[in-house]
C-alpha positions in Angstrom: 0.0 -0.1 0.0 1.2 3.5 -0.8 -0.8 4.8 2.3 -1.8 2.8 5.3 -3.4 4.9 8.1 -4.1 2.5 11.0 -6.6 3.1 13.7 -6.1 7.0 13.6 -7.9 9.0 16.3 -7.6 12.8 16.8 -9.3 14.5 19.9 -9.6 18.1 20.9 -10.1 18.2 24.5 -13.5 16.1 24.9 -14.2 16.2 21.3 -13.4 13.1 19.3 -12.8 14.7 15.8 -11.6 11.3 14.0 -12.5 8.0 15.8 -10.4 5.0 15.0 -10.3 5.5 11.2 -8.0 3.2 9.1 -7.6 3.7 5.4 -5.5 2.0 2.9 -4.6 3.5 -0.5 -3.0 1.6 -3.4 -0.6 3.1 -5.6 -2.3 4.5 -8.7 -5.7 4.7 -7.5 -8.5 7.6 -7.0 -10.1 7.2 -3.6 -12.9 9.7 -2.1 -13.6 10.2 1.3 -17.2 11.5 2.0 -19.7 12.3 4.8 -21.9 14.8 6.1 -20.6 18.2 7.2 -18.7 17.8 10.5 -17.9 14.1 9.8 -14.2 14.8 10.4 -13.1 14.6 6.7 -10.8 17.6 6.7 -9.4 16.8 10.1 -8.5 13.4 9.0 -6.6 15.2 6.0 -4.9 17.5 8.4 -3.7 14.3 10.5 -2.3 12.7 7.3 -0.4 15.8 6.2 1.1 16.7 9.6 -1.1 19.7 10.5 -2.5 17.8 13.5 -0.5 15.0 15.3 -2.8 11.9 15.8 -3.9 11.4 19.4 -3.3 7.6 18.7 -2.7 5.5 15.7 -0.1 5.1 13.0 0.3 6.3 9.5 2.7 4.7 7.0 3.5 6.2 3.6 5.4 4.3 0.9 6.7 1.8 3.5 8.0 4.2 6.1 6.3 5.7 9.3 5.3 9.2 9.1 3.2 9.7 12.3 3.7 13.0 14.0 6.2 14.4 11.3 5.9 18.1 10.4 4.0 19.2 7.3 7.3 20.0 5.6 8.9 16.6 6.2 5.8 14.8 5.1 5.7 17.0 1.9 9.4 16.1 1.3 8.4 12.5 1.4 5.9 12.6 -1.4 2.4 13.8 0.0 0.9 17.1 -1.4 -2.5 18.7 -0.7 -5.0 21.3 -1.6 -7.3 23.1 1.0 -11.0 23.4 1.0 -10.7 27.2 1.2 -8.3 28.3 -1.4 -4.8 29.1 0.0 -2.8 30.8 -2.7 -0.4 33.8 -2.3 -2.7 36.3 -3.7 -0.4 39.1 -4.5 2.2 36.9 -6.1 1.9 35.8 -9.7 0.7 32.6 -11.1 4.2 31.5 -12.0 5.6 32.6 -8.5 2.9 30.4 -6.7 4.2 27.3 -8.5 7.9 28.1 -7.9 7.0 28.4 -4.1 5.9 24.9 -4.3 9.3 23.9 -5.6 11.1 25.4 -2.7 11.5 22.2 -0.9 13.1 20.6 -3.8 15.9 23.1 -4.5 19.4 22.7 -3.4 20.5 26.2 -3.4 22.0 27.3 -0.1 22.3 30.8 1.5 25.7 31.6 0.0 24.8 30.2 -3.4 21.5 32.3 -3.5 23.5 35.6 -2.3 26.3 35.4 -5.0 24.2 33.6 -7.8 26.5 30.9 -8.5 26.3 29.2 -11.9 24.8 26.0 -10.2 22.0 28.3 -8.8 21.3 30.1 -11.9 21.0 26.8 -13.6 18.8 25.5 -11.0 16.6 28.5 -11.1 16.3 28.3 -14.9 15.4 24.6 -14.5 12.7 25.5 -12.0 11.3 28.0 -14.1 11.0 25.6 -16.9 9.4 23.1 -14.9 6.8 25.6 -13.4 5.7 26.4 -17.1 5.3 22.8 -17.9 3.2 22.4 -14.9 1.0 25.5 -15.8 0.6 24.1 -19.3 -0.6 20.9 -17.8 -3.4 22.7 -15.9 -4.2 25.1 -18.7 -2.8 28.2 -17.1 0.4 28.8 -19.1 -0.8 31.8 -20.8 -1.8 33.4 -17.3 1.7 33.0 -15.8 2.2 36.6 -15.1 -1.2 37.4 -13.4 -1.7 37.8 -10.0 -3.2 34.9 -8.4 -6.0 37.0 -6.6 -7.1 38.1 -10.4 -7.9 34.7 -11.6 -11.4 33.3 -12.0 -12.3 30.9 -9.2 -11.8 27.7 -11.4 -8.5 28.8 -12.4 -7.5 29.3 -8.8 -8.3 25.8 -8.0 -6.4 24.6 -11.0 -3.3 26.7 -9.9 -3.6 25.4 -6.3 -3.2 21.7 -7.9 -0.2 23.1 -10.0 1.5 24.3 -6.9 0.9 21.0 -5.1 2.3 19.1 -8.2 5.4 21.2 -8.0 6.5 19.3 -4.7 6.8 16.2 -6.9 4.1 14.1 -4.9 3.5 10.6 -5.1 0.3 11.1 -3.4 -2.1 14.2 -3.6 -4.8 14.9 -1.3 -7.8 17.2 -2.8 -10.2 18.9 -0.3 -13.3 19.6 -2.2 -11.7 20.3 -5.6 -14.9 21.1 -7.3 -16.6 23.2 -4.4 -18.2 26.3 -6.0 -17.8 25.2 -9.6 -20.4 25.4 -12.3 -20.9 22.1 -14.3 -18.4 22.9 -17.0 -15.6 23.7 -14.4 -16.7 20.6 -12.5 -16.3 18.5 -15.7 -12.8 20.0 -16.4 -11.8 19.3 -12.8 -12.7 15.7 -13.1 -10.8 15.3 -16.4 -7.7 17.0 -14.7 -7.8 14.7 -11.7 -7.8 11.8 -14.0 -4.9 13.1 -16.0 -2.8 13.5 -12.5 -3.2 9.6 -12.2 -3.1 8.5 -15.7 -0.3 10.7 -17.2 1.6 11.5 -14.1 1.2 8.4 -11.9 0.1 10.4 -9.1 -2.3 8.6 -6.6 -5.3 10.8 -5.5 -7.5 10.9 -2.3 -10.3 13.7 -2.4 -12.9 14.9 -0.2 -15.9 15.8 -2.2 -19.5 16.6 -1.6 -20.8 16.3 -5.2 -21.8 12.9 -5.4 -21.8 12.9 -9.2 -18.2 13.7 -9.1 -17.5 10.9 -6.5 -19.4 8.2 -8.5 -17.9 9.1 -11.7 -14.2 9.3 -10.7 -13.7 7.2 -7.7 -12.6 3.6 -7.5 -13.1 3.2 -3.7 -15.1 5.4 -1.4 -14.7 5.8 2.4 -17.5 7.3 4.4 -17.1 9.1 7.6 -19.8 10.1 10.1 -19.2 11.9 13.5 -15.5 10.9 13.0 -15.9 7.3 12.4 -15.7 5.2 9.3 -19.3 3.8 8.7 -18.8 2.3 5.3 -16.1 1.6 2.6 -16.3 0.1 -0.9 -16.9 0.6 -4.7 -19.2 3.6 -5.4 -22.0 1.3 -6.5 -21.8 -0.4 -3.0 -21.9 3.0 -1.2 -24.5 4.5 -3.3 -27.1 1.8 -1.9 -25.7 1.4 1.6 -28.2 2.0 4.2 -25.9 3.5 6.8 -24.9 6.0 4.4 -28.4 6.9 3.3 -29.3 7.4 7.0 -26.0 9.7 7.6 -26.9 11.9 4.8 -30.8 12.0 4.8 -31.9 10.7 8.2 -33.3 7.5 9.3 -36.6 8.0 7.6 -35.0 8.1 4.3 -34.0 4.4 5.0 -37.3 3.3 6.0 -38.9 4.9 3.2 
């Protein structure tokens, strides 16, 4: 397994936000984590990426334990993410936002940066070339000089994915990547997510509320409710699962 989260629990005082959740993800797969608002999905992502340390449980990635590591250390090992609320550097250009994502992979030290040695200049040129390639992949190469804050909403989502790709991930976690999008933008996002896996070999886990997206793109679906995993399986299995229907629509919907 590329990712193996074992019995992960995260509490905040007396509140159990994530309760004994286990999740395994195979390389080259697209997996969705779904559930009602407040189910613990984003908190679970925050634990996987080091923003929160788990109260208990273990997280293994690519055969090595990453439990309790800092976010930058986890990024270095090959996990990237986007956020439910877009977190771009608004007053930096599109190109600069992608270059920021490459920072952890650059080798230039303080002295090399100060004196602009030939090695540093070559590395900077290589980074710019790669940044343009990533922008071309997400369809933003012609907007490289625009400020991030001036991009339309859908383009900002794509830029956030390009910045995550710049960290050279093996696994990317997308937190509600189609939230707020119109149908055309949603279709383009689905296509882009598939290309991440099919063309770049990046494994994908996404939190998503749009069930059309989940059922279209996912190979496996994990369902959380009140911090606990209540179901897991193929999309068609999840669609008809009574526990899932109850979590979303209430007990009366199951009885009906």
